[in-house]
C-alpha positions in Angstrom: 37.7 130.6 100.5 40.4 128.8 101.3 38.9 126.1 99.8 40.1 126.7 97.0 43.7 127.8 97.4 46.2 125.0 96.3 49.4 124.5 98.3 52.4 125.6 96.0 54.1 121.7 97.5 51.8 120.1 95.6 52.6 121.6 92.0 56.6 121.1 92.3 59.0 118.1 92.7 61.6 118.9 95.7 64.8 119.1 94.2 66.8 115.7 94.6 70.5 115.6 95.7 72.3 114.5 92.3 74.9 111.5 92.8 78.6 111.7 91.7 80.2 109.1 89.4 81.1 106.3 90.8 78.0 106.8 93.5 75.4 103.9 93.8 72.1 103.9 95.6 71.0 101.8 97.8 67.4 100.3 98.4 67.7 102.1 101.6 68.6 105.3 100.3 72.1 104.9 101.4 75.2 105.5 99.3 77.2 103.1 97.7 80.7 104.3 96.5 82.7 102.1 93.8 86.5 102.6 93.3 87.0 103.7 90.1 88.6 101.5 87.7 88.5 97.8 88.5 90.3 96.7 85.0 93.9 97.1 84.3 94.3 99.3 81.5 96.5 96.8 79.8 93.3 94.7 79.8 91.3 97.0 78.4 93.3 97.7 75.4 93.4 94.2 75.0 90.0 93.8 74.8 89.3 96.6 72.6 91.8 95.5 70.0 90.9 91.8 70.5 87.4 93.2 69.6 89.1 94.9 66.5 90.2 91.7 65.2 86.9 89.5 65.9 85.1 91.7 64.2 87.1 91.9 61.2 87.1 88.4 61.4 83.3 88.3 61.1 83.2 90.4 58.2 85.9 88.6 56.3 83.8 85.6 56.5 80.3 87.3 55.9 82.0 88.5 52.7 83.2 84.9 51.4 80.5 83.4 52.2 78.3 85.7 49.8 81.0 86.0 47.7 81.3 82.4 47.1 77.5 81.9 47.0 77.2 80.4 50.2 75.2 83.1 51.8 72.7 85.4 50.2 72.2 87.2 53.1 73.9 90.6 51.8 72.7 92.8 55.0 74.7 90.8 57.8 77.8 91.9 55.4 76.3 95.1 55.5 75.7 95.1 59.5 79.2 93.4 60.1 81.3 96.0 58.0 79.2 98.8 60.2 80.3 96.8 63.6 83.8 96.4 62.0 84.4 100.0 61.2 82.9 100.9 64.6 85.1 99.1 66.9 88.0 100.9 64.7 86.5 104.3 65.5 86.0 103.9 69.3 89.8 102.3 69.2 91.3 105.0 67.5 89.3 107.9 69.6 90.3 106.2 73.0 93.9 106.2 71.8 93.0 109.8 70.8 92.0 110.6 74.4 94.8 108.3 76.2 97.1 109.9 73.9 96.0 113.4 74.9 95.8 112.8 78.8 99.7 111.1 78.4 100.6 114.1 76.7 98.6 116.3 79.3 100.6 114.2 82.3 103.9 115.0 80.4 103.4 118.6 80.4 102.6 119.2 84.2 105.3 120.3 86.3 106.4 118.2 89.2 
């Protein structure tokens, strides 16, 4: 009769420990802790602004090429327009989050 009974642990996977943000598992299952941000904030904002500028330049070049007849690749204009729009949206959202965090710090009592 015991040959028909299956042990419970064959049906369930044991619960695994969840890693925190910044913890990276090694091959031997030890954990590396990374130190927070590795890039200064000013570099991050400069890269975001440069990304917006570059996507806008690419959009302008694609629109000019289609308008002058140098290219009939209309879908690349739409892709460039979407990239430029998303780049601006991401930068604006980042700015909003940064300002919210800054205002929260200002409101904190020392």
